[in-house]
BALOBA-1460 file (C-alpha; in Angstrom, 3 decimals):
// residues 95
<rec num="1" residu="m" x="25.683" y="40.639" z="-26.598"/>
<rec num="2" residu="k" x="24.616" y="38.778" z="-29.735"/>
<rec num="3" residu="k" x="27.067" y="35.957" z="-28.897"/>
<rec num="4" residu="l" x="25.219" y="35.294" z="-25.622"/>
<rec num="5" residu="f" x="21.742" y="35.673" z="-27.069"/>
<rec num="6" residu="v" x="21.952" y="32.817" z="-29.620"/>
<rec num="7" residu="p" x="23.149" y="30.127" z="-27.136"/>
<rec num="8" residu="f" x="20.576" y="31.346" z="-24.626"/>
<rec num="9" residu="i" x="17.720" y="30.928" z="-27.132"/>
<rec num="10" residu="a" x="19.065" y="27.501" z="-28.156"/>
<rec num="11" residu="m" x="19.166" y="26.446" z="-24.489"/>
<rec num="12" residu="l" x="15.559" y="27.573" z="-24.005"/>
<rec num="13" residu="f" x="14.420" y="25.371" z="-26.889"/>
<rec num="14" residu="l" x="16.345" y="22.398" z="-25.523"/>
<rec num="15" residu="l" x="14.975" y="22.803" z="-22.007"/>
<rec num="16" residu="q" x="11.425" y="23.174" z="-23.275"/>
<rec num="17" residu="g" x="11.406" y="19.409" z="-23.919"/>
<rec num="18" residu="c" x="11.900" y="18.785" z="-20.187"/>
<rec num="19" residu="i" x="8.376" y="19.504" z="-18.998"/>
<rec num="20" residu="g" x="8.585" y="17.434" z="-15.805"/>
<rec num="21" residu="d" x="5.564" y="15.181" z="-16.194"/>
<rec num="22" residu="d" x="7.350" y="12.025" z="-17.280"/>
<rec num="23" residu="i" x="6.093" y="8.890" z="-15.551"/>
<rec num="24" residu="i" x="8.726" y="6.489" z="-14.344"/>
<rec num="25" residu="f" x="7.590" y="2.919" z="-14.778"/>
<rec num="26" residu="d" x="9.996" y="1.345" z="-12.311"/>
<rec num="27" residu="s" x="8.180" y="-1.770" z="-11.233"/>
<rec num="28" residu="i" x="8.162" y="-2.578" z="-7.522"/>
<rec num="29" residu="k" x="6.797" y="-5.564" z="-5.673"/>
<rec num="30" residu="a" x="3.061" y="-5.337" z="-4.977"/>
<rec num="31" residu="d" x="2.435" y="-4.858" z="-1.258"/>
<rec num="32" residu="l" x="-0.392" y="-5.276" z="1.227"/>
<rec num="33" residu="r" x="-0.142" y="-2.885" z="4.185"/>
<rec num="34" residu="f" x="-2.116" y="-3.039" z="7.408"/>
<rec num="35" residu="n" x="-3.341" y="0.470" z="8.230"/>
<rec num="36" residu="n" x="-4.318" y="-0.345" z="11.813"/>
<rec num="37" residu="p" x="-2.275" y="-3.270" z="13.171"/>
<rec num="38" residu="i" x="-3.166" y="-4.696" z="16.570"/>
<rec num="39" residu="d" x="-1.060" y="-6.691" z="19.038"/>
<rec num="40" residu="t" x="-3.638" y="-7.874" z="21.570"/>
<rec num="41" residu="l" x="-7.336" y="-8.637" z="21.526"/>
<rec num="42" residu="a" x="-9.478" y="-9.574" z="24.528"/>
<rec num="43" residu="i" x="-11.717" y="-12.645" z="24.507"/>
<rec num="44" residu="g" x="-15.069" y="-11.611" z="23.038"/>
<rec num="45" residu="e" x="-13.672" y="-8.366" z="21.621"/>
<rec num="46" residu="s" x="-13.934" y="-7.653" z="17.874"/>
<rec num="47" residu="y" x="-11.754" y="-5.466" z="15.687"/>
<rec num="48" residu="q" x="-11.988" y="-4.461" z="12.012"/>
<rec num="49" residu="l" x="-8.676" y="-4.750" z="10.161"/>
<rec num="50" residu="e" x="-8.007" y="-2.196" z="7.424"/>
<rec num="51" residu="v" x="-5.487" y="-2.780" z="4.654"/>
<rec num="52" residu="t" x="-4.208" y="-0.966" z="1.586"/>
<rec num="53" residu="f" x="-3.073" y="-2.850" z="-1.499"/>
<rec num="54" residu="l" x="-0.291" y="-1.150" z="-3.472"/>
<rec num="55" residu="n" x="0.193" y="-2.318" z="-7.062"/>
<rec num="56" residu="e" x="3.484" y="-2.614" z="-8.988"/>
<rec num="57" residu="l" x="3.572" y="1.172" z="-9.472"/>
<rec num="58" residu="g" x="3.020" y="1.883" z="-5.774"/>
<rec num="59" residu="q" x="-0.544" y="3.094" z="-6.342"/>
<rec num="60" residu="a" x="-3.302" y="2.165" z="-3.905"/>
<rec num="61" residu="t" x="-5.892" y="0.021" z="-5.680"/>
<rec num="62" residu="s" x="-8.883" y="-1.976" z="-4.555"/>
<rec num="63" residu="t" x="-8.690" y="-5.737" z="-4.641"/>
<rec num="64" residu="e" x="-10.604" y="-8.733" z="-3.348"/>
<rec num="65" residu="l" x="-8.979" y="-10.251" z="-0.254"/>
<rec num="66" residu="s" x="-9.364" y="-13.551" z="1.526"/>
<rec num="67" residu="w" x="-8.516" y="-13.716" z="5.222"/>
<rec num="68" residu="a" x="-7.148" y="-16.570" z="7.344"/>
<rec num="69" residu="s" x="-6.220" y="-17.163" z="10.980"/>
<rec num="70" residu="s" x="-3.308" y="-19.410" z="11.916"/>
<rec num="71" residu="a" x="-5.300" y="-20.471" z="15.008"/>
<rec num="72" residu="p" x="-9.057" y="-20.311" z="14.311"/>
<rec num="73" residu="t" x="-9.849" y="-21.475" z="17.863"/>
<rec num="74" residu="v" x="-8.005" y="-18.414" z="19.237"/>
<rec num="75" residu="i" x="-8.988" y="-15.687" z="16.761"/>
<rec num="76" residu="e" x="-11.804" y="-15.895" z="14.244"/>
<rec num="77" residu="v" x="-11.631" y="-13.775" z="11.089"/>
<rec num="78" residu="d" x="-14.528" y="-13.233" z="8.680"/>
<rec num="79" residu="e" x="-14.512" y="-12.405" z="4.951"/>
<rec num="80" residu="t" x="-14.371" y="-8.643" z="5.639"/>
<rec num="81" residu="g" x="-11.305" y="-8.798" z="7.900"/>
<rec num="82" residu="r" x="-13.198" y="-8.462" z="11.173"/>
<rec num="83" residu="i" x="-11.435" y="-10.455" z="13.895"/>
<rec num="84" residu="t" x="-12.904" y="-11.735" z="17.158"/>
<rec num="85" residu="g" x="-10.992" y="-13.087" z="20.144"/>
<rec num="86" residu="l" x="-12.281" y="-16.562" z="21.081"/>
<rec num="87" residu="s" x="-9.768" y="-17.928" z="23.574"/>
<rec num="88" residu="e" x="-6.366" y="-17.264" z="25.103"/>
<rec num="89" residu="g" x="-3.382" y="-17.855" z="22.854"/>
<rec num="90" residu="s" x="-1.648" y="-16.338" z="19.860"/>
<rec num="91" residu="a" x="-2.478" y="-16.305" z="16.177"/>
<rec num="92" residu="v" x="-1.353" y="-14.668" z="12.962"/>
<rec num="93" residu="i" x="-3.926" y="-13.157" z="10.623"/>
<rec num="94" residu="s" x="-2.983" y="-13.254" z="6.961"/>
<rec num="95" residu="s" x="-4.518" y="-12.102" z="3.742"/>
């Protein structure tokens, strides 16, 4: 019985160092994700885009964004990400 007790106690001390709260700092590429993508927008209709910015650790953080439309005569986008359909056509909104 004593032969099993000593290795068991030693194993407990070794495993005590593994407490499970280590943070892994594997860097990933920062990402901007659209939470509510939209495919079509009627002329005169407005829609508020919502995005989440994920940093290099994958954590959602706030950041200042600038918006742009590939066709400003088709879809207008303001500084808050609100888009408005102006005319028929297609456009890509980027941030």
